[in-house]
C-alpha positions as CSV (number, residue, x, y, z in Angstrom):
1,M,6.7,-25.0,11.1
2,T,6.4,-22.8,8.0
3,E,9.0,-20.2,7.4
4,D,7.7,-16.6,7.5
5,P,8.7,-14.9,4.2
6,L,8.9,-11.6,5.9
7,T,11.9,-12.9,8.0
8,R,13.9,-13.9,4.9
9,S,14.8,-12.2,1.7
10,S,13.4,-13.5,-1.6
11,I,16.3,-12.0,-3.5
12,G,18.9,-14.6,-4.5
13,T,16.9,-17.6,-5.6
14,E,15.3,-15.9,-8.6
15,D,16.0,-12.2,-9.1
16,P,12.6,-10.5,-9.3
17,T,14.0,-7.0,-9.8
18,G,13.9,-7.2,-13.6
19,T,10.2,-8.0,-13.7
20,P,7.5,-5.3,-14.2
21,E,6.6,-5.9,-10.5
22,G,10.3,-5.4,-9.6
23,R,10.6,-2.2,-11.5
24,L,7.3,-0.9,-9.9
25,F,8.5,-2.0,-6.4
26,R,11.7,0.0,-6.8
27,S,9.8,3.1,-8.1
28,L,7.6,3.2,-4.9
29,R,10.5,4.2,-2.6
30,G,10.2,7.7,-1.2
31,K,7.5,10.1,0.1
32,W,4.1,10.7,-1.4
33,A,1.2,13.1,-0.8
34,L,-1.9,11.2,0.0
35,A,-5.5,12.3,-0.7
36,R,-8.3,9.9,0.2
37,A,-12.0,10.3,-0.4
38,I,-14.4,8.2,1.6
39,P,-17.9,9.0,0.1
40,G,-20.6,9.5,2.7
41,T,-18.0,9.6,5.5
42,G,-15.2,12.1,5.0
43,S,-11.7,12.5,3.6
44,V,-8.0,12.0,4.6
45,T,-5.1,14.2,3.6
46,G,-1.5,13.4,4.6
47,T,1.7,11.7,3.5
48,A,2.8,8.2,2.9
49,E,6.4,6.9,2.8
50,F,7.8,3.6,1.3
51,R,11.0,3.0,3.2
52,P,13.3,0.1,2.3
53,L,14.0,-2.4,5.0
54,R,15.7,-4.9,2.7
55,P,16.1,-5.1,-1.1
56,D,12.8,-7.0,-1.3
57,L,10.9,-5.4,1.6
58,L,9.4,-1.9,1.9
59,L,7.7,-0.4,5.0
60,Y,4.7,1.6,4.0
61,R,3.6,4.2,6.6
62,E,0.9,6.8,6.1
63,E,0.0,9.6,8.4
64,G,-2.8,12.0,7.9
65,R,-5.8,13.9,9.2
66,L,-9.3,12.4,8.8
67,E,-12.0,15.0,8.4
68,L,-15.5,13.6,8.9
69,G,-18.6,14.9,7.4
70,T,-19.7,16.0,10.9
71,G,-16.8,18.4,11.1
72,Q,-14.8,16.2,13.5
73,H,-11.1,15.7,12.9
74,H,-8.8,12.8,13.9
75,D,-5.2,12.0,13.3
76,V,-4.8,8.6,11.5
77,S,-2.0,6.3,10.5
78,R,-1.5,2.8,9.1
79,E,1.4,0.6,8.1
80,Y,1.9,-2.3,5.7
81,H,4.8,-4.3,4.4
82,Y,5.3,-4.5,0.6
83,L,7.2,-7.7,-0.1
84,L,8.6,-8.4,-3.6
85,E,8.4,-12.0,-4.6
86,H,9.2,-13.2,-8.1
87,D,6.3,-12.0,-10.2
88,R,4.2,-10.3,-7.5
89,I,4.2,-7.8,-4.7
90,R,2.5,-8.9,-1.5
91,V,0.9,-6.1,0.7
92,C,1.0,-7.5,4.2
93,F,-0.3,-6.4,7.6
94,V,2.3,-5.1,10.1
95,E,0.3,-5.0,13.3
96,P,-0.4,-8.0,15.5
97,P,-2.3,-10.3,15.4
98,E,-2.3,-10.0,11.6
99,F,1.4,-9.6,11.2
100,G,2.6,-11.1,7.9
101,R,-0.9,-11.9,6.7
102,T,-1.5,-10.9,3.1
103,M,-3.9,-8.0,2.4
104,H,-3.5,-8.0,-1.4
105,T,-1.2,-9.7,-3.9
106,L,-0.3,-7.4,-6.8
107,R,0.3,-9.0,-10.2
108,L,0.5,-6.3,-12.9
109,D,-1.8,-6.4,-15.9
110,G,-0.3,-3.5,-17.8
111,A,-0.2,-0.6,-15.3
112,E,-3.0,-2.1,-13.0
113,A,-3.5,-4.8,-10.4
114,S,-6.5,-6.0,-8.5
115,D,-7.0,-8.4,-5.7
116,E,-9.5,-9.4,-2.9
117,H,-9.0,-10.1,0.8
118,L,-11.6,-11.8,2.9
119,C,-11.5,-10.7,6.6
120,D,-14.1,-12.7,8.5
121,Q,-17.2,-11.9,6.5
122,D,-15.9,-8.7,5.0
123,L,-14.5,-8.6,1.5
124,Y,-11.9,-6.0,0.7
125,T,-11.5,-5.5,-3.1
126,G,-8.6,-3.4,-4.1
127,H,-7.8,-1.9,-7.5
128,Y,-4.3,-0.3,-7.9
129,R,-3.5,1.8,-11.0
130,F,0.0,3.2,-11.7
131,D,-0.3,6.3,-13.9
132,G,3.4,6.9,-14.2
133,P,6.4,7.2,-11.9
134,D,4.9,10.0,-9.9
135,R,1.3,9.1,-9.4
136,F,-0.9,6.1,-8.5
137,T,-4.3,5.4,-7.2
138,V,-5.9,2.8,-5.0
139,D,-9.7,2.1,-5.0
140,M,-10.9,0.0,-2.2
141,R,-14.4,-1.4,-1.9
142,V,-15.4,-3.0,1.4
143,R,-18.6,-5.1,1.7
144,G,-19.9,-7.4,4.4
145,P,-22.7,-7.8,6.8
146,K,-21.7,-4.8,8.8
147,K,-19.6,-2.9,6.3
148,D,-20.4,-1.2,3.0
149,Y,-18.1,1.6,1.9
150,S,-15.5,2.6,-0.6
151,M,-12.3,4.7,-0.6
152,H,-10.4,6.4,-3.5
153,T,-6.8,7.3,-2.6
154,T,-4.5,9.3,-4.9
155,Y,-0.7,9.3,-4.3
156,D,1.5,12.0,-5.8
157,R,5.2,11.8,-5.4
158,L,6.7,14.6,-3.2
159,P,9.9,16.2,-4.4
160,Q,13.1,14.8,-2.9
161,V,15.0,17.1,-0.5
162,R,18.8,16.9,-1.1
163,A,20.6,16.0,2.2
164,D,23.4,18.4,1.4
165,L,20.9,21.4,1.3
166,V,19.4,20.7,4.7
C-alpha cells in the first residue's frame, strides 16, 4: 500500500521552506479577494483563504457568488489542498472520490508556473502568475469532447485585521 503524502508531513527529510516554492507557499497564507471571469458564461466574485493545517499543508477554500450571463445568481465554493514538497507545490483535490489526487503541480519558472491535468477526456491547463506578495492570477483552459471554456481569476490580498482590535 502506498502512503498518502497528505497524511504525513514532508518537512523534516529535506527542508523545502528555503526554496522559491517554499517562500511562495508561506506567502499564500491569509485571505484574498477573488474575481473570476468566465467568458461567455459569467463571473464570480468572492473571497479565498489559505489556512495552514501543517507547516507543509494549506487548505484553500473559496466562497463566492456566480453571476451568469442570463442574470441568474448562485452561491459557489471549492476547496483544494496546497502541499509543499521539496521543489514543488501540489494542488490536490479535497472532496471524495478525488481526495489527494493532484490537480496541478507548481514548479516555479521565475514568477510563473504551468501544468496540465487530464480528467477523463478533459484537459485542464493552468497557468499561475505571481505578480508580487499581494496579487496573483490563475488562467485555466478546459478542453474536451464536452467542455470548452476558460477562466481568468485574480487574487488580491485582503488587509489583515488585528485580533486585539476586534
